[in-house]
C-alpha positions in Angstrom: 4.6 -18.7 16.2 3.1 -18.6 19.7 -0.3 -17.3 20.6 1.4 -15.4 23.4 3.4 -13.3 20.9 0.3 -12.4 19.0 -1.7 -11.5 22.1 1.3 -9.6 23.5 3.0 -6.4 22.4 3.3 -5.0 18.8 7.0 -5.7 18.9 6.3 -9.4 19.7 3.7 -9.5 17.0 6.1 -8.1 14.4 8.9 -10.6 15.4 6.4 -13.5 15.3 5.1 -12.3 12.0 8.6 -12.3 10.6 9.1 -16.0 11.7 6.2 -17.0 9.4 8.1 -15.2 6.5 11.1 -17.5 7.2 8.9 -20.6 7.0 7.1 -19.5 3.8 10.4 -18.6 2.2 11.9 -22.1 3.0 8.8 -23.8 1.6 9.1 -21.8 -1.7 12.8 -22.7 -2.0 11.8 -26.4 -1.7 8.8 -26.1 -4.1 8.6 -29.4 -5.9 7.2 -27.8 -9.1 10.7 -26.4 -9.9 14.0 -28.3 -9.6 16.3 -25.6 -8.0 20.0 -25.5 -8.5 22.2 -24.0 -5.8 22.6 -20.8 -7.8 18.9 -20.3 -8.5 17.9 -21.1 -4.9 20.5 -18.6 -3.7 19.2 -15.9 -6.1 15.6 -16.3 -5.0 16.6 -16.2 -1.3 18.6 -13.0 -1.8 15.9 -11.4 -3.9 13.1 -12.3 -1.3 15.2 -11.0 1.6 15.9 -7.8 -0.2 12.4 -7.0 -1.5 9.8 -8.6 0.7 10.3 -8.1 4.5 11.9 -4.6 4.4 8.8 -2.4 4.8 6.7 -1.4 7.8 4.6 -4.6 7.3 1.4 -2.7 8.3 -0.7 -4.4 5.5 0.3 -7.9 6.5 0.0 -7.5 10.2 -3.4 -5.9 9.8 -4.8 -9.2 8.6 -4.0 -10.7 12.0 -5.4 -7.7 13.8 -8.6 -7.6 11.8 -9.2 -11.4 12.1 -8.8 -11.2 15.9 -11.4 -8.4 16.1 -13.8 -10.3 13.8 -13.5 -13.4 15.9 -14.2 -11.4 19.0 -11.8 -13.4 21.1 -8.9 -12.4 23.3 -6.6 -15.1 22.0 -6.3 -16.9 18.6 -5.2 -20.5 18.2 -1.7 -21.0 16.8 -3.2 -22.4 13.6 -5.4 -19.3 13.1 -2.4 -17.1 13.8 -0.3 -18.9 11.2 -3.0 -18.8 8.5 -3.7 -15.1 9.1 0.0 -14.4 9.0 0.4 -16.4 5.7 -2.3 -14.2 4.1 -0.6 -11.1 5.5 2.6 -12.2 3.8 0.8 -12.8 0.5 -0.1 -9.1 0.6 3.5 -8.2 1.4 4.6 -10.4 -1.6 2.0 -8.6 -3.8 3.4 -5.2 -2.6 7.0 -6.3 -3.3 6.0 -7.4 -6.8 4.4 -4.0 -7.5 7.3 -2.1 -6.1 10.1 -4.0 -7.9 8.4 -3.3 -11.2 7.2 0.2 -10.3 10.8 1.2 -9.5 11.9 0.1 -13.0 9.0 2.1 -14.6 9.7 5.2 -12.6 13.5 4.8 -13.0 13.8 5.2 -9.2 17.1 5.0 -7.3 16.2 4.1 -3.7 13.4 2.3 -1.9 13.0 1.7 1.8 16.4 3.3 2.5 18.4 1.1 0.1 19.1 0.9 -3.6 16.2 -0.3 -5.7 16.7 -4.0 -6.5 17.1 -3.4 -10.3 19.9 -0.8 -9.4 22.2 -3.5 -8.0 24.8 -4.1 -10.7 24.3 -7.9 -10.8 20.5 -7.5 -11.1 19.5 -4.9 -13.7 16.5 -5.9 -15.8 16.5 -9.5 -14.3 14.4 -7.6 -11.8 11.5 -7.7 -14.3 11.4 -11.5 -14.1 11.9 -11.4 -10.4 8.7 -9.3 -10.2 6.9 -12.0 -12.1 8.3 -14.6 -9.8 7.1 -12.6 -6.7 3.6 -12.5 -8.2 3.7 -16.3 -8.8 4.8 -17.1 -5.3 1.4 -15.9 -4.0 -0.7 -18.7 -5.5 2.0 -21.2 -4.4 1.6 -20.1 -0.8 -2.2 -20.1 -1.1 -2.3 -23.6 -2.6 0.0 -25.1 0.0 -1.9 -23.7 3.0 -5.5 -23.0 1.9 -6.4 -25.5 -0.8 -8.6 -27.5 1.6 -10.4 -24.4 2.9 -14.0 -23.7 1.8 -12.9 -20.1 0.9 -9.9 -21.1 -1.2 -11.4 -20.1 -4.6 -12.6 -16.8 -3.1 -9.1 -16.1 -1.9 -7.7 -16.7 -5.4 -10.4 -14.5 -6.9 -9.7 -11.8 -4.4 -6.0 -11.6 -5.0 -6.5 -11.8 -8.8 -9.1 -9.0 -8.8 -7.1 -6.7 -6.5 -4.0 -7.2 -8.6 -6.0 -6.3 -11.7 -7.3 -3.1 -10.0 -3.9 -2.1 -8.8 -2.2 -2.6 -12.1 -5.0 -0.7 -13.8 -4.5 2.1 -11.3 -0.8 2.1 -12.1 -1.6 2.4 -15.8 -3.8 5.4 -15.2 -1.0 7.0 -13.2 1.6 6.3 -15.9 -0.5 7.6 -18.8 -1.6 10.7 -16.8 1.8 11.7 -15.6 4.3 10.3 -18.2 2.6 10.4 -21.5 4.2 12.9 -23.9 4.4 16.5 -22.8 3.9 17.4 -19.2 0.3 18.6 -19.0 -1.0 20.0 -15.7 -4.5 20.5 -17.2 -5.1 16.8 -16.7 -4.6 17.1 -12.9 -8.2 17.3 -11.7 -9.8 15.8 -8.5 -11.8 13.0 -10.3 -8.6 11.9 -12.1 -6.6 12.0 -8.8 -9.3 10.1 -6.9 -9.5 7.4 -9.5 -5.7 6.8 -9.6 -5.4 6.7 -5.8 -8.4 4.3 -5.3 -7.2 1.8 -7.8 -3.4 2.1 -7.4 -3.3 2.2 -3.6 -6.6 1.8 -1.7 -7.7 -1.6 -2.9 -4.6 -3.5 -2.0 -3.5 -1.5 1.0 -6.9 -1.1 2.8 -9.5 -3.4 1.4 -7.4 -6.5 0.7 -6.2 -7.1 4.4 -9.8 -6.8 5.7 -11.2 -8.9 2.9 -8.7 -11.7 3.7 -9.8 -11.6 7.4 -13.5 -11.7 6.4 -12.9 -14.7 4.2 -11.0 -16.5 7.0 -14.0 -15.7 9.3 -16.3 -17.6 6.9 -18.0 -14.4 5.5 -19.3 -13.8 2.0 -17.6 -10.7 0.6 -20.7 -9.7 -1.5 -22.3 -8.8 1.8 -19.6 -6.3 2.6 -19.8 -3.8 -0.3 -20.4 -0.9 2.2 -17.3 -2.0 4.1 -15.2 -2.0 0.9 -16.4 1.5 0.1 -15.4 2.8 3.5 -11.9 1.2 3.2 -11.5 2.7 -0.2 -12.4 6.2 1.2 -9.9 5.5 4.0 -7.2 4.6 1.4 -7.9 7.9 -0.4 -7.5 9.8 2.8 -4.3 7.9 3.5 -2.8 8.9 0.1 -3.8 12.6 0.6 -1.9 12.5 3.9 1.1 11.0 2.1 1.0 13.7 -0.5 0.7 16.4 2.2 3.6 14.9 4.2 5.8 14.7 1.0 5.8 18.5 1.0 5.1 19.6 4.6 6.3 16.6 6.6 9.6 16.5 8.5 12.1 14.4 6.5 13.6 13.3 9.8 10.2 11.9 10.8 8.9 10.5 7.5 12.3 9.0 6.6 12.6 10.4 3.1 12.9 13.7 1.3 9.7 14.4 -0.7 10.1 14.8 -4.5 6.5 14.9 -5.7 7.0 18.5 -7.1 10.2 17.5 -9.0 8.6 14.3 -10.2 5.5 16.0 -11.7 3.3 13.8 -9.5 -0.4 14.1 -9.7 -0.5 15.0 -6.0 -3.4 16.2 -3.9 -1.6 19.5 -3.3 -1.1 20.4 -7.0 -4.7 19.5 -7.7 -5.9 21.7 -4.9 -3.5 24.5 -6.0 -4.8 24.4 -9.6 -8.4 24.6 -8.4 -7.6 27.8 -6.4 -4.8 29.6 -8.2 -5.2 33.0 -9.8 -3.7 33.8 -13.2 -0.3 34.8 -11.8 0.0 31.8 -9.5 -1.2 29.5 -12.4 1.7 30.8 -14.5 4.2 30.0 -11.8 2.8 26.5 -11.3 2.9 25.7 -15.1 6.4 27.1 -15.4 7.9 25.4 -12.4 6.1 22.2 -11.5 8.0 19.1 -12.5 11.4 20.8 -12.6 14.1 19.5 -10.3 16.1 22.7 -9.6 15.6 24.0 -6.0 14.5 27.4 -7.2 11.6 26.0 -9.2 10.5 23.8 -6.2 10.7 26.8 -3.9 8.4 28.8 -6.2 5.8 26.0 -6.3 6.0 25.7 -2.5 5.5 29.5 -2.2 2.3 29.3 -4.2 1.2 26.4 -1.9 1.8 28.8 1.1 0.0 31.7 -0.5 -3.0 29.5 -1.1 -2.8 28.3 2.5 -2.9 24.6 1.5 -1.9 23.6 5.0 -5.2 25.0 6.3 -7.1 23.4 3.4 -5.6 20.0 4.3 -6.4 20.5 8.0 -10.1 21.1 7.0 -10.1 18.1 4.7 -8.6 15.9 7.4 -11.2 16.9 9.9 -14.2 16.5 7.5 -12.9 13.1 6.3 -12.6 11.8 9.8 -16.2 12.9 10.7 -17.6 11.3 7.6 -15.6 8.1 8.0 -16.7 7.7 11.7 -20.3 8.3 10.7 -20.1 5.6 7.9 -18.4 3.2 10.2 -21.0 3.6 13.0 -23.7 2.9 10.4 -22.4 -0.7 10.0 -24.6 -3.3 11.7 -21.7 -5.5 13.0 -19.9 -4.1 16.1 -16.9 -6.3 15.3 -16.7 -4.9 11.7 -16.9 -1.4 13.3 -14.0 -2.2 15.5 -11.9 -3.4 12.5 -12.6 -0.2 10.6 -12.0 2.1 13.6 -8.7 0.3 14.3 -7.6 1.2 10.7 -8.7 4.8 11.0 -7.1 5.4 14.3 -3.8 4.0 13.0 -3.7 6.7 10.3 -5.6 9.7 11.7 -3.3 12.7 12.1 -0.2 10.6 11.4 3.1 12.4 10.9 4.8 9.6 8.9 
């Protein structure tokens, strides 16, 4: 990957980032710890190409962006670019591992505009083992490229801890939304926040910045306030996601929202339950989680009566002001720039 690509346009950066994926994949397919057969190598290659590089790659690329801002240089060396990209891909591998298994648990049909991996006739529940392999590729990549680095153990600790937090968040989500009878009385703001923070915010927002901080030679224990800000940002991001699921334009967001049908513990239903009168509460309890269009329309009508679009607009404005104020209280200008770059990517987004 050339430094020119990274210091050029975002299109160049994405293309250069993808080149590193190809190298990491080749290395994994030649890993001396396992004696691959032609069939097994072909399976892993197809599985990786199907599940790992298909997303927006925001999490992975933000490791490079953050590292560049922390170094306070206009250009990074080719070596630094490669290492930051490799860590970015480790996050994309982690995401793929979670999504492959998440889709099985949720009995989903599509992901990123294609059939879920486990839905392919030749795959089925082999996908469960593929998820385990995806998770195991991360320490293989880290060992190959970072074992001589002073921060190697910290990287392993970081990925292990964030994986534990994310899996625990997934467990909270599953037992809240799937256990036994559908029970809307569980859907309260503290429950919502806890699920979102653990299931999404740690790996999507904190992990990329923590990787860049470790590469910069920093000690993560000195950045607890930065972690807290990123977790808040991750919560705000998920609230936006929930809002767009209902009120976003499917043409723009690339999918038709199904949070109401799926009985999701969404920010909108939590807000509606806090505000609804007796009649509206009855409508929500009778229709939330049902997949017929009439029931969905009734829930959306209650959202409209409660003016949740205005409630969201107020939440978005307040969150932005609070986040900017917390960011500007950080002593390091470079850290402020990293945090602001994250916030500006997501503020008032439409997809």
